Structures are given as structure tokens and as C-alpha cells.
All heavy atoms as a GROMACS GRO file, in nm:
protein
  590
    1MET      N    1  10.474  11.683  11.288
    1MET     CA    2  10.383  11.572  11.262
    1MET      C    3  10.241  11.625  11.274
    1MET      O    4  10.211  11.700  11.366
    1MET     CB    5  10.409  11.461  11.363
    1MET     CG    6  10.332  11.334  11.342
    1MET     SD    7  10.382  11.229  11.205
    1MET     CE    8  10.546  11.180  11.249
    2THR      N    9  10.155  11.587  11.183
    2THR     CA   10  10.016  11.631  11.182
    2THR      C   11   9.925  11.514  11.215
    2THR      O   12   9.946  11.403  11.167
    2THR     CB   13   9.978  11.686  11.043
    2THR    OG1   14  10.062  11.796  11.013
    2THR    CG2   15   9.833  11.730  11.039
    3THR      N   16   9.826  11.540  11.296
    3THR     CA   17   9.726  11.440  11.331
    3THR      C   18   9.596  11.479  11.263
    3THR      O   19   9.558  11.596  11.263
    3THR     CB   20   9.705  11.434  11.483
    3THR    OG1   21   9.830  11.401  11.544
    3THR    CG2   22   9.600  11.332  11.520
    4PHE      N   23   9.527  11.382  11.202
    4PHE     CA   24   9.398  11.410  11.144
    4PHE      C   25   9.304  11.292  11.165
    4PHE      O   26   9.347  11.181  11.192
    4PHE     CB   27   9.408  11.448  10.996
    4PHE     CG   28   9.454  11.337  10.907
    4PHE    CD1   29   9.362  11.259  10.838
    4PHE    CD2   30   9.589  11.310  10.889
    4PHE    CE1   31   9.404  11.156  10.755
    4PHE    CE2   32   9.632  11.208  10.806
    4PHE     CZ   33   9.539  11.131  10.740
    5GLN      N   34   9.176  11.321  11.154
    5GLN     CA   35   9.074  11.220  11.174
    5GLN      C   36   8.993  11.208  11.046
    5GLN      O   37   8.957  11.310  10.986
    5GLN     CB   38   8.982  11.262  11.290
    5GLN     CG   39   8.873  11.163  11.320
    5GLN     CD   40   8.790  11.208  11.439
    5GLN    OE1   41   8.835  11.288  11.521
    5GLN    NE2   42   8.671  11.156  11.448
    6ILE      N   43   8.965  11.085  11.004
    6ILE     CA   44   8.884  11.064  10.885
    6ILE      C   45   8.767  10.972  10.918
    6ILE      O   46   8.773  10.895  11.014
    6ILE     CB   47   8.966  11.004  10.768
    6ILE    CG1   48   9.027  10.870  10.808
    6ILE    CG2   49   9.073  11.100  10.721
    6ILE    CD1   50   9.090  10.794  10.694
    7GLU      N   51   8.663  10.982  10.839
    7GLU     CA   52   8.548  10.894  10.854
    7GLU      C   53   8.544  10.801  10.735
    7GLU      O   54   8.551  10.845  10.620
    7GLU     CB   55   8.418  10.975  10.863
    7GLU     CG   56   8.409  11.056  10.990
    7GLU     CD   57   8.276  11.128  11.003
    7GLU    OE1   58   8.178  11.083  10.941
    7GLU    OE2   59   8.274  11.229  11.074
    8LEU      N   60   8.534  10.672  10.763
    8LEU     CA   61   8.527  10.569  10.659
    8LEU      C   62   8.411  10.476  10.691
    8LEU      O   63   8.376  10.457  10.808
    8LEU     CB   64   8.655  10.484  10.657
    8LEU     CG   65   8.786  10.552  10.623
    8LEU    CD1   66   8.902  10.456  10.647
    8LEU    CD2   67   8.785  10.597  10.478
    9PRO      N   68   8.354  10.414  10.589
    9PRO     CA   69   8.256  10.309  10.618
    9PRO      C   70   8.324  10.200  10.701
    9PRO      O   71   8.444  10.173  10.684
    9PRO     CB   72   8.218  10.257  10.480
    9PRO     CG   73   8.252  10.367  10.386
    9PRO     CD   74   8.371  10.438  10.447
   10ASP      N   75   8.250  10.140  10.792
   10ASP     CA   76   8.308  10.038  10.881
   10ASP      C   77   8.375   9.926  10.802
   10ASP      O   78   8.486   9.883  10.837
   10ASP     CB   79   8.201   9.978  10.972
   10ASP     CG   80   8.153  10.077  11.078
   10ASP    OD1   81   8.228  10.172  11.108
   10ASP    OD2   82   8.042  10.057  11.130
   11SER      N   83   8.313   9.881  10.694
   11SER     CA   84   8.370   9.771  10.617
   11SER      C   85   8.504   9.810  10.556
   11SER      O   86   8.598   9.731  10.554
   11SER     CB   87   8.273   9.724  10.509
   11SER     OG   88   8.243   9.830  10.419
   12THR      N   89   8.514   9.934  10.508
   12THR     CA   90   8.640   9.982  10.450
   12THR      C   91   8.747   9.991  10.558
   12THR      O   92   8.862   9.947  10.537
   12THR     CB   93   8.621  10.119  10.383
   12THR    OG1   94   8.521  10.108  10.282
   12THR    CG2   95   8.750  10.170  10.322
   13ALA      N   96   8.711  10.046  10.672
   13ALA     CA   97   8.807  10.060  10.782
   13ALA      C   98   8.855   9.924  10.830
   13ALA      O   99   8.976   9.905  10.853
   13ALA     CB  100   8.745  10.138  10.897
   14GLN      N  101   8.764   9.828  10.842
   14GLN     CA  102   8.802   9.694  10.888
   14GLN      C  103   8.895   9.627  10.786
   14GLN      O  104   8.996   9.567  10.824
   14GLN     CB  105   8.678   9.609  10.912
   14GLN     CG  106   8.599   9.653  11.033
   14GLN     CD  107   8.462   9.585  11.042
   14GLN    OE1  108   8.423   9.508  10.955
   14GLN    NE2  109   8.389   9.617  11.149
   15ALA      N  110   8.862   9.638  10.659
   15ALA     CA  111   8.946   9.577  10.555
   15ALA      C  112   9.083   9.644  10.551
   15ALA      O  113   9.187   9.577  10.539
   15ALA     CB  114   8.877   9.586  10.420
   16ALA      N  115   9.086   9.778  10.561
   16ALA     CA  116   9.213   9.851  10.560
   16ALA      C  117   9.298   9.815  10.681
   16ALA      O  118   9.419   9.795  10.671
   16ALA     CB  119   9.187  10.001  10.555
   17ARG      N  120   9.234   9.805  10.796
   17ARG     CA  121   9.306   9.768  10.919
   17ARG      C  122   9.364   9.628  10.904
   17ARG      O  123   9.481   9.603  10.937
   17ARG     CB  124   9.214   9.776  11.040
   17ARG     CG  125   9.287   9.757  11.173
   17ARG     CD  126   9.196   9.778  11.293
   17ARG     NE  127   9.154   9.918  11.304
   17ARG     CZ  128   9.030   9.962  11.283
   17ARG    NH1  129   8.932   9.879  11.253
   17ARG    NH2  130   9.001  10.091  11.296
   18ALA      N  131   9.283   9.533  10.853
   18ALA     CA  132   9.328   9.395  10.836
   18ALA      C  133   9.445   9.387  10.737
   18ALA      O  134   9.532   9.302  10.751
   18ALA     CB  135   9.213   9.307  10.788
   19ALA      N  136   9.446   9.476  10.640
   19ALA     CA  137   9.554   9.477  10.540
   19ALA      C  138   9.675   9.556  10.588
   19ALA      O  139   9.774   9.567  10.515
   19ALA     CB  140   9.502   9.535  10.409
   20GLY      N  141   9.667   9.614  10.707
   20GLY     CA  142   9.779   9.690  10.760
   20GLY      C  143   9.793   9.828  10.699
   20GLY      O  144   9.901   9.887  10.701
   21LEU      N  145   9.683   9.880  10.645
   21LEU     CA  146   9.689  10.010  10.576
   21LEU      C  147   9.653  10.129  10.663
   21LEU      O  148   9.657  10.242  10.615
   21LEU     CB  149   9.598  10.007  10.453
   21LEU     CG  150   9.635   9.905  10.346
   21LEU    CD1  151   9.531   9.903  10.237
   21LEU    CD2  152   9.774   9.933  10.292
   22LEU      N  153   9.622  10.108  10.788
   22LEU     CA  154   9.585  10.221  10.874
   22LEU      C  155   9.697  10.262  10.968
   22LEU      O  156   9.675  10.339  11.061
   22LEU     CB  157   9.457  10.189  10.953
   22LEU     CG  158   9.330  10.177  10.869
   22LEU    CD1  159   9.208  10.155  10.958
   22LEU    CD2  160   9.310  10.301  10.782
   23THR      N  161   9.817  10.217  10.943
   23THR     CA  162   9.931  10.260  11.023
   23THR      C  163   9.983  10.393  10.966
   23THR      O  164   9.964  10.421  10.847
   23THR     CB  165  10.045  10.157  11.020
   23THR    OG1  166  10.097  10.150  10.887
   23THR    CG2  167   9.997  10.020  11.064
   24PRO      N  168  10.048  10.473  11.048
   24PRO     CA  169  10.104  10.599  10.996
   24PRO      C  170  10.199  10.575  10.878
   24PRO      O  171  10.196  10.650  10.780
   24PRO     CB  172  10.179  10.658  11.116
   24PRO     CG  173  10.106  10.603  11.235
   24PRO     CD  174  10.064  10.463  11.194
   25GLN      N  175  10.279  10.471  10.885
   25GLN     CA  176  10.374  10.443  10.777
   25GLN      C  177  10.301  10.406  10.647
   25GLN      O  178  10.338  10.453  10.539
   25GLN     CB  179  10.470  10.328  10.816
   25GLN     CG  180  10.556  10.357  10.936
   25GLN     CD  181  10.486  10.331  11.068
   25GLN    OE1  182  10.372  10.284  11.075
   25GLN    NE2  183  10.554  10.363  11.178
   26ALA      N  184  10.199  10.321  10.658
   26ALA     CA  185  10.124  10.279  10.539
   26ALA      C  186  10.049  10.397  10.479
   26ALA      O  187  10.047  10.415  10.357
   26ALA     CB  188  10.028  10.166  10.574
   27LEU      N  189   9.985  10.478  10.563
   27LEU     CA  190   9.914  10.595  10.513
   27LEU      C  191  10.010  10.694  10.447
   27LEU      O  192   9.978  10.755  10.345
   27LEU     CB  193   9.835  10.662  10.626
   27LEU     CG  194   9.713  10.582  10.673
   27LEU    CD1  195   9.658  10.640  10.802
   27LEU    CD2  196   9.608  10.578  10.565
   28ASP      N  197  10.128  10.711  10.504
   28ASP     CA  198  10.230  10.798  10.445
   28ASP      C  199  10.267  10.748  10.305
   28ASP      O  200  10.272  10.826  10.209
   28ASP     CB  201  10.353  10.804  10.535
   28ASP     CG  202  10.458  10.899  10.482
   28ASP    OD1  203  10.426  11.017  10.458
   28ASP    OD2  204  10.573  10.854  10.464
   29ARG      N  205  10.291  10.618  10.292
   29ARG     CA  206  10.324  10.560  10.160
   29ARG      C  207  10.209  10.579  10.062
   29ARG      O  208  10.230  10.618   9.947
   29ARG     CB  209  10.356  10.411  10.173
   29ARG     CG  210  10.497  10.380  10.217
   29ARG     CD  211  10.533  10.233  10.197
   29ARG     NE  212  10.435  10.141  10.249
   29ARG     CZ  213  10.428  10.098  10.376
   29ARG    NH1  214  10.517  10.142  10.463
   29ARG    NH2  215  10.336  10.014  10.415
   30LEU      N  216  10.086  10.550  10.106
   30LEU     CA  217   9.970  10.563  10.018
   30LEU      C  218   9.953  10.707   9.968
   30LEU      O  219   9.929  10.731   9.850
   30LEU     CB  220   9.844  10.517  10.090
   30LEU     CG  221   9.828  10.367  10.113
   30LEU    CD1  222   9.712  10.339  10.208
   30LEU    CD2  223   9.806  10.295   9.981
   31LEU      N  224   9.964  10.802  10.061
   31LEU     CA  225   9.946  10.942  10.023
   31LEU      C  226  10.059  10.989   9.933
   31LEU      O  227  10.035  11.061   9.834
   31LEU     CB  228   9.936  11.030  10.147
   31LEU     CG  229   9.807  11.010  10.228
   31LEU    CD1  230   9.816  11.086  10.360
   31LEU    CD2  231   9.686  11.053  10.148
   32ASN      N  232  10.182  10.950   9.962
   32ASN     CA  233  10.294  10.990   9.876
   32ASN      C  234  10.283  10.928   9.737
   32ASN      O  235  10.312  10.994   9.637
   32ASN     CB  236  10.428  10.955   9.941
   32ASN     CG  237  10.470  11.060  10.041
   32ASN    OD1  238  10.472  11.178  10.009
   32ASN    ND2  239  10.499  11.018  10.162
   33ASP      N  240  10.239  10.803   9.729
   33ASP     CA  241  10.216  10.740   9.599
   33ASP      C  242  10.109  10.815   9.520
   33ASP      O  243  10.124  10.841   9.400
   33ASP     CB  244  10.175  10.593   9.614
   33ASP     CG  245  10.288  10.502   9.655
   33ASP    OD1  246  10.405  10.545   9.649
   33ASP    OD2  247  10.259  10.387   9.693
   34ALA      N  248  10.000  10.852   9.587
   34ALA     CA  249   9.893  10.926   9.522
   34ALA      C  250   9.943  11.062   9.473
   34ALA      O  251   9.908  11.107   9.363
   34ALA     CB  252   9.775  10.942   9.616
   35LEU      N  253  10.025  11.129   9.554
   35LEU     CA  254  10.079  11.258   9.515
   35LEU      C  255  10.172  11.246   9.394
   35LEU      O  256  10.168  11.329   9.302
   35LEU     CB  257  10.154  11.323   9.633
   35LEU     CG  258  10.065  11.370   9.747
   35LEU    CD1  259  10.149  11.404   9.869
   35LEU    CD2  260   9.980  11.488   9.704
   36ARG      N  261  10.255  11.142   9.391
   36ARG     CA  262  10.345  11.119   9.277
   36ARG      C  263  10.264  11.091   9.150
   36ARG      O  264  10.295  11.143   9.043
   36ARG     CB  265  10.440  11.004   9.305
   36ARG     CG  266  10.565  11.044   9.383
   36ARG     CD  267  10.671  10.936   9.381
   36ARG     NE  268  10.628  10.815   9.447
   36ARG     CZ  269  10.629  10.794   9.578
   36ARG    NH1  270  10.672  10.889   9.658
   36ARG    NH2  271  10.589  10.680   9.629
   37LYS      N  272  10.159  11.010   9.163
   37LYS     CA  273  10.075  10.979   9.046
   37LYS      C  274  10.004  11.104   8.995
   37LYS      O  275   9.995  11.125   8.875
   37LYS     CB  276   9.974  10.870   9.082
   37LYS     CG  277  10.038  10.734   9.097
   37LYS     CD  278   9.937  10.629   9.141
   37LYS     CE  279  10.008  10.496   9.164
   37LYS     NZ  280   9.916  10.394   9.215
   38ARG      N  281   9.956  11.185   9.086
   38ARG     CA  282   9.889  11.309   9.044
   38ARG      C  283   9.987  11.401   8.973
   38ARG      O  284   9.954  11.461   8.871
   38ARG     CB  285   9.828  11.378   9.166
   38ARG     CG  286   9.761  11.510   9.130
   38ARG     CD  287   9.689  11.567   9.247
   38ARG     NE  288   9.560  11.500   9.253
   38ARG     CZ  289   9.464  11.535   9.334
   38ARG    NH1  290   9.483  11.632   9.420
   38ARG    NH2  291   9.348  11.473   9.333
   39GLU      N  292  10.108  11.412   9.024
   39GLU     CA  293  10.210  11.496   8.962
   39GLU      C  294  10.247  11.442   8.824
   39GLU      O  295  10.264  11.518   8.728
   39GLU     CB  296  10.334  11.505   9.051
   39GLU     CG  297  10.447  11.587   8.992
   39GLU     CD  298  10.410  11.732   8.965
   39GLU    OE1  299  10.329  11.788   9.040
   39GLU    OE2  300  10.462  11.790   8.867
   40ALA      N  301  10.261  11.310   8.813
   40ALA     CA  302  10.293  11.249   8.684
   40ALA      C  303  10.181  11.275   8.583
   40ALA      O  304  10.208  11.308   8.467
   40ALA     CB  305  10.317  11.100   8.699
   41ALA      N  306  10.057  11.260   8.625
   41ALA     CA  307   9.944  11.285   8.536
   41ALA      C  308   9.942  11.430   8.491
   41ALA      O  309   9.920  11.461   8.374
   41ALA     CB  310   9.814  11.248   8.605
   42SER      N  311   9.967  11.521   8.584
   42SER     CA  312   9.970  11.663   8.552
   42SER      C  313  10.080  11.694   8.451
   42SER      O  314  10.061  11.769   8.356
   42SER     CB  315   9.989  11.744   8.679
   42SER     OG  316   9.999  11.881   8.650
   43SER      N  317  10.196  11.632   8.472
   43SER     CA  318  10.308  11.652   8.381
   43SER      C  319  10.275  11.600   8.241
   43SER      O  320  10.303  11.667   8.141
   43SER     CB  321  10.431  11.581   8.436
   43SER     OG  322  10.540  11.594   8.349
   44LEU      N  323  10.214  11.483   8.234
   44LEU     CA  324  10.176  11.428   8.104
   44LEU      C  325  10.074  11.517   8.034
   44LEU      O  326  10.083  11.538   7.912
   44LEU     CB  327  10.120  11.286   8.120
   44LEU     CG  328  10.222  11.177   8.146
   44LEU    CD1  329  10.151  11.045   8.175
   44LEU    CD2  330  10.317  11.162   8.029
   45LEU      N  331   9.979  11.568   8.109
   45LEU     CA  332   9.878  11.656   8.048
   45LEU      C  333   9.941  11.784   7.997
   45LEU      O  334   9.903  11.834   7.891
   45LEU     CB  335   9.766  11.685   8.147
   45LEU     CG  336   9.675  11.567   8.178
   45LEU    CD1  337   9.575  11.604   8.288
   45LEU    CD2  338   9.602  11.520   8.053
   46SER      N  339  10.038  11.839   8.069
   46SER     CA  340  10.103  11.962   8.022
   46SER      C  341  10.185  11.934   7.896
   46SER      O  342  10.190  12.018   7.806
   46SER     CB  343  10.190  12.024   8.130
   46SER     OG  344  10.308  11.952   8.150
   47ILE      N  345  10.245  11.817   7.888
   47ILE     CA  346  10.319  11.779   7.767
   47ILE      C  347  10.221  11.764   7.652
   47ILE      O  348  10.248  11.810   7.540
   47ILE     CB  349  10.399  11.649   7.790
   47ILE    CG1  350  10.514  11.675   7.888
   47ILE    CG2  351  10.452  11.594   7.658
   47ILE    CD1  352  10.581  11.548   7.938
   48ALA      N  353  10.106  11.700   7.677
   48ALA     CA  354  10.006  11.683   7.572
   48ALA      C  355   9.959  11.817   7.521
   48ALA      O  356   9.940  11.835   7.399
   48ALA     CB  357   9.889  11.600   7.626
   49ASP      N  358   9.940  11.913   7.609
   49ASP     CA  359   9.899  12.047   7.567
   49ASP      C  360  10.005  12.111   7.477
   49ASP      O  361   9.972  12.173   7.375
   49ASP     CB  362   9.874  12.137   7.688
   49ASP     CG  363   9.750  12.097   7.767
   49ASP    OD1  364   9.665  12.023   7.713
   49ASP    OD2  365   9.739  12.139   7.884
   50ARG      N  366  10.132  12.096   7.513
   50ARG     CA  367  10.240  12.154   7.431
   50ARG      C  368  10.250  12.085   7.296
   50ARG      O  369  10.275  12.150   7.194
   50ARG     CB  370  10.373  12.144   7.506
   50ARG     CG  371  10.381  12.237   7.626
   50ARG     CD  372  10.522  12.253   7.678
   50ARG     NE  373  10.592  12.127   7.693
   50ARG     CZ  374  10.630  12.075   7.809
   50ARG    NH1  375  10.606  12.137   7.921
   50ARG    NH2  376  10.694  11.961   7.813
   51VAL      N  377  10.230  11.953   7.294
   51VAL     CA  378  10.233  11.879   7.167
   51VAL      C  379  10.120  11.927   7.077
   51VAL      O  380  10.139  11.952   6.958
   51VAL     CB  381  10.224  11.726   7.191
   51VAL    CG1  382  10.199  11.651   7.062
   51VAL    CG2  383  10.352  11.676   7.257
   52ALA      N  384  10.001  11.941   7.134
   52ALA     CA  385   9.886  11.988   7.055
   52ALA      C  386   9.911  12.130   7.004
   52ALA      O  387   9.881  12.160   6.887
   52ALA     CB  388   9.760  11.982   7.140
   53ALA      N  389   9.966  12.215   7.088
   53ALA     CA  390   9.993  12.353   7.048
   53ALA      C  391  10.099  12.360   6.938
   53ALA      O  392  10.098  12.450   6.854
   53ALA     CB  393  10.037  12.436   7.168
   54ALA      N  394  10.191  12.264   6.938
   54ALA     CA  395  10.297  12.262   6.837
   54ALA      C  396  10.249  12.203   6.705
   54ALA      O  397  10.321  12.205   6.605
   54ALA     CB  398  10.417  12.182   6.889
   55GLY      N  399  10.128  12.149   6.704
   55GLY     CA  400  10.073  12.094   6.580
   55GLY      C  401  10.131  11.959   6.543
   55GLY      O  402  10.126  11.921   6.426
   56ILE      N  403  10.186  11.887   6.639
   56ILE     CA  404  10.243  11.755   6.611
   56ILE      C  405  10.129  11.655   6.596
   56ILE      O  406  10.040  11.648   6.681
   56ILE     CB  407  10.338  11.713   6.724
   56ILE    CG1  408  10.454  11.811   6.732
   56ILE    CG2  409  10.389  11.570   6.703
   56ILE    CD1  410  10.544  11.792   6.853
   57SER      N  411  10.131  11.579   6.490
   57SER     CA  412  10.021  11.485   6.464
   57SER      C  413  10.031  11.365   6.557
   57SER      O  414  10.139  11.330   6.606
   57SER     CB  415  10.022  11.439   6.319
   57SER     OG  416  10.143  11.372   6.290
   58GLU      N  417   9.915  11.302   6.579
   58GLU     CA  418   9.910  11.184   6.665
   58GLU      C  419   9.980  11.067   6.599
   58GLU      O  420   9.985  11.057   6.476
   58GLU     CB  421   9.765  11.147   6.693
   58GLU     CG  422   9.692  11.248   6.776
   58GLU     CD  423   9.550  11.205   6.808
   58GLU    OE1  424   9.522  11.083   6.805
   58GLU    OE2  425   9.469  11.292   6.835
   59MET      N  426  10.034  10.978   6.682
   59MET     CA  427  10.098  10.857   6.631
   59MET      C  428   9.999  10.741   6.637
   59MET      O  429   9.919  10.734   6.730
   59MET     CB  430  10.222  10.822   6.715
   59MET     CG  431  10.333  10.924   6.707
   59MET     SD  432  10.470  10.887   6.821
   59MET     CE  433  10.539  10.741   6.746
   60SER      N  434  10.010  10.652   6.541
   60SER     CA  435   9.927  10.532   6.544
   60SER      C  436   9.986  10.434   6.646
   60SER      O  437  10.102  10.448   6.687
   60SER     CB  438   9.925  10.466   6.406
   60SER     OG  439  10.053  10.411   6.376
   61MET      N  440   9.906  10.336   6.685
   61MET     CA  441   9.957  10.235   6.778
   61MET      C  442  10.076  10.161   6.716
   61MET      O  443  10.170  10.126   6.786
   61MET     CB  444   9.847  10.136   6.816
   61MET     CG  445   9.749  10.190   6.919
   61MET     SD  446   9.828  10.252   7.070
   61MET     CE  447   9.896  10.105   7.140
   62GLN      N  448  10.073  10.140   6.588
   62GLN     CA  449  10.184  10.073   6.520
   62GLN      C  450  10.312  10.157   6.531
   62GLN      O  451  10.420  10.104   6.559
   62GLN     CB  452  10.149  10.050   6.374
   62GLN     CG  453  10.254   9.969   6.298
   62GLN     CD  454  10.212   9.940   6.154
   62GLN    OE1  455  10.106   9.984   6.110
   62GLN    NE2  456  10.294   9.866   6.084
   63GLU      N  457  10.299  10.289   6.513
   63GLU     CA  458  10.416  10.377   6.527
   63GLU      C  459  10.466  10.380   6.671
   63GLU      O  460  10.587  10.377   6.696
   63GLU     CB  461  10.379  10.519   6.483
   63GLU     CG  462  10.354  10.533   6.334
   63GLU     CD  463  10.296  10.669   6.298
   63GLU    OE1  464  10.205  10.715   6.369
   63GLU    OE2  465  10.345  10.728   6.200
   64ILE      N  466  10.375  10.384   6.766
   64ILE     CA  467  10.414  10.384   6.907
   64ILE      C  468  10.487  10.255   6.941
   64ILE      O  469  10.593  10.257   7.005
   64ILE     CB  470  10.290  10.402   6.996
   64ILE    CG1  471  10.233  10.543   6.979
   64ILE    CG2  472  10.324  10.376   7.144
   64ILE    CD1  473  10.097  10.564   7.042
   65ASN      N  474  10.433  10.142   6.898
   65ASN     CA  475  10.497  10.013   6.926
   65ASN      C  476  10.635  10.004   6.862
   65ASN      O  477  10.728   9.949   6.922
   65ASN     CB  478  10.408   9.898   6.881
   65ASN     CG  479  10.288   9.878   6.972
   65ASN    OD1  480  10.295   9.907   7.090
   65ASN    ND2  481  10.179   9.830   6.916
   66ALA      N  482  10.649  10.059   6.741
   66ALA     CA  483  10.780  10.058   6.675
   66ALA      C  484  10.880  10.142   6.754
   66ALA      O  485  10.997  10.103   6.769
   66ALA     CB  486  10.766  10.109   6.532
   67GLU      N  487  10.836  10.258   6.806
   67GLU     CA  488  10.925  10.343   6.885
   67GLU      C  489  10.967  10.273   7.014
   67GLU      O  490  11.083  10.280   7.056
   67GLU     CB  491  10.857  10.477   6.917
   67GLU     CG  492  10.844  10.568   6.797
   67GLU     CD  493  10.976  10.621   6.747
   67GLU    OE1  494  11.071  10.636   6.827
   67GLU    OE2  495  10.986  10.646   6.626
   68ILE      N  496  10.873  10.208   7.079
   68ILE     CA  497  10.903  10.135   7.203
   68ILE      C  498  11.003  10.023   7.174
   68ILE      O  499  11.102  10.006   7.248
   68ILE     CB  500  10.775  10.079   7.267
   68ILE    CG1  501  10.689  10.194   7.320
   68ILE    CG2  502  10.807   9.980   7.378
   68ILE    CD1  503  10.550  10.154   7.362
   69LYS      N  504  10.980   9.949   7.068
   69LYS     CA  505  11.070   9.840   7.031
   69LYS      C  506  11.210   9.893   7.004
   69LYS      O  507  11.310   9.835   7.048
   69LYS     CB  508  11.014   9.767   6.909
   69LYS     CG  509  11.090   9.643   6.871
   69LYS     CD  510  11.020   9.570   6.756
   69LYS     CE  511  11.094   9.444   6.720
   69LYS     NZ  512  11.027   9.371   6.611
   70ALA      N  513  11.220  10.004   6.933
   70ALA     CA  514  11.351  10.064   6.902
   70ALA      C  515  11.420  10.112   7.029
   70ALA      O  516  11.542  10.090   7.046
   70ALA     CB  517  11.334  10.179   6.804
   71ALA      N  518  11.346  10.174   7.120
   71ALA     CA  519  11.406  10.224   7.245
   71ALA      C  520  11.456  10.107   7.330
   71ALA      O  521  11.564  10.113   7.389
   71ALA     CB  522  11.304  10.305   7.323
   72ARG      N  523  11.378  10.000   7.335
   72ARG     CA  524  11.422   9.882   7.411
   72ARG      C  525  11.546   9.821   7.350
   72ARG      O  526  11.638   9.779   7.423
   72ARG     CB  527  11.310   9.780   7.417
   72ARG     CG  528  11.198   9.820   7.510
   72ARG     CD  529  11.087   9.718   7.512
   72ARG     NE  530  10.983   9.756   7.607
   72ARG     CZ  531  10.861   9.708   7.607
   72ARG    NH1  532  10.824   9.619   7.515
   72ARG    NH2  533  10.774   9.748   7.696
   73ALA      N  534  11.553   9.817   7.219
   73ALA     CA  535  11.671   9.761   7.151
   73ALA      C  536  11.796   9.844   7.182
   73ALA      O  537  11.904   9.790   7.200
   73ALA     CB  538  11.646   9.753   7.001
   74GLU      N  539  11.780   9.975   7.189
   74GLU     CA  540  11.892  10.063   7.222
   74GLU      C  541  11.947  10.037   7.362
   74GLU      O  542  12.066  10.051   7.386
   74GLU     CB  543  11.848  10.210   7.215
   74GLU     CG  544  11.842  10.268   7.077
   74GLU     CD  545  11.803  10.416   7.083
   74GLU    OE1  546  11.831  10.483   7.183
   74GLU    OE2  547  11.741  10.461   6.985
   75HIS      N  548  11.858  10.004   7.454
   75HIS     CA  549  11.899   9.985   7.593
   75HIS      C  550  11.934   9.840   7.628
   75HIS      O  551  11.976   9.813   7.738
   75HIS     CB  552  11.788  10.036   7.686
   75HIS     CG  553  11.772  10.183   7.680
   75HIS    ND1  554  11.687  10.245   7.592
   75HIS    CD2  555  11.831  10.282   7.749
   75HIS    CE1  556  11.695  10.376   7.607
   75HIS    NE2  557  11.782  10.401   7.702
   76ARG      N  558  11.914   9.752   7.532
   76ARG     CA  559  11.946   9.611   7.556
   76ARG      C  560  12.097   9.593   7.553
   76ARG      O  561  12.165   9.644   7.464
   76ARG     CB  562  11.879   9.527   7.446
   76ARG     CG  563  11.875   9.380   7.477
   76ARG     CD  564  11.793   9.303   7.376
   76ARG     NE  565  11.653   9.346   7.384
   76ARG     CZ  566  11.579   9.381   7.278
   76ARG    NH1  567  11.630   9.380   7.156
   76ARG    NH2  568  11.455   9.419   7.292
   77PRO      N  569  12.151   9.521   7.648
   77PRO     CA  570  12.296   9.499   7.648
   77PRO      C  571  12.338   9.417   7.527
   77PRO      O  572  12.264   9.329   7.481
   77PRO     CB  573  12.324   9.422   7.778
   77PRO     CG  574  12.192   9.385   7.835
   77PRO     CD  575  12.085   9.456   7.760
   78PRO      N  576  12.456   9.446   7.472
   78PRO     CA  577  12.504   9.369   7.356
   78PRO      C  578  12.527   9.223   7.394
   78PRO      O  579  12.563   9.191   7.508
   78PRO     CB  580  12.634   9.437   7.317
   78PRO     CG  581  12.669   9.530   7.428
   78PRO     CD  582  12.549   9.545   7.517
   79ASN      N  583  12.507   9.136   7.298
   79ASN     CA  584  12.527   8.992   7.324
   79ASN      C  585  12.671   8.954   7.324
   79ASN      O  586  12.758   8.989   7.271
   79ASN     CB  587  12.452   8.909   7.220
   79ASN     CG  588  12.302   8.919   7.241
   79ASN    OD1  589  12.257   8.943   7.352
   79ASN    ND2  590  12.226   8.904   7.135
   0.00000   0.00000   0.00000
């Protein structure tokens, strides 16, 4: 277990404390969420780099929406 000390503006610390965000469990969740988001962003950027390097053209919003609609239809349970 690691102990660390941080400095926050009083108003931020008071609001975070009131919201229950200064507990070890809450800070652990917040930091792990931030780490997952950073990893996801990094992964998306690396995919974007590979797509650009492969010369794949960009999709229009209409094409993206059509792909999303098709994927959702595939995963929808049969009636």
C-alpha cells in the first residue's frame, strides 16, 4: 500500500470530501477509471495511425451511422 499527499484548493477538497471522493476506495476507483480511459485513448490513437498508414479513406457520418445500425441489428435478438 502506498501513501501519498496531494495539495488541492480548499473548495475542491471540501466538495470532494462532501461527495465521498477522498476515501482510499473512491480514489482507487477514480485513478483506475482514469488509467483505463487513458489506455483506451492510446489504443484508439494507435488504430487511427494504422488506418492512416494503410491509406483507408475516412467514413462519412452517414456511413458510420449505417454501420452502427447494421451492427445493432446483428446483435438484436430475433423476434
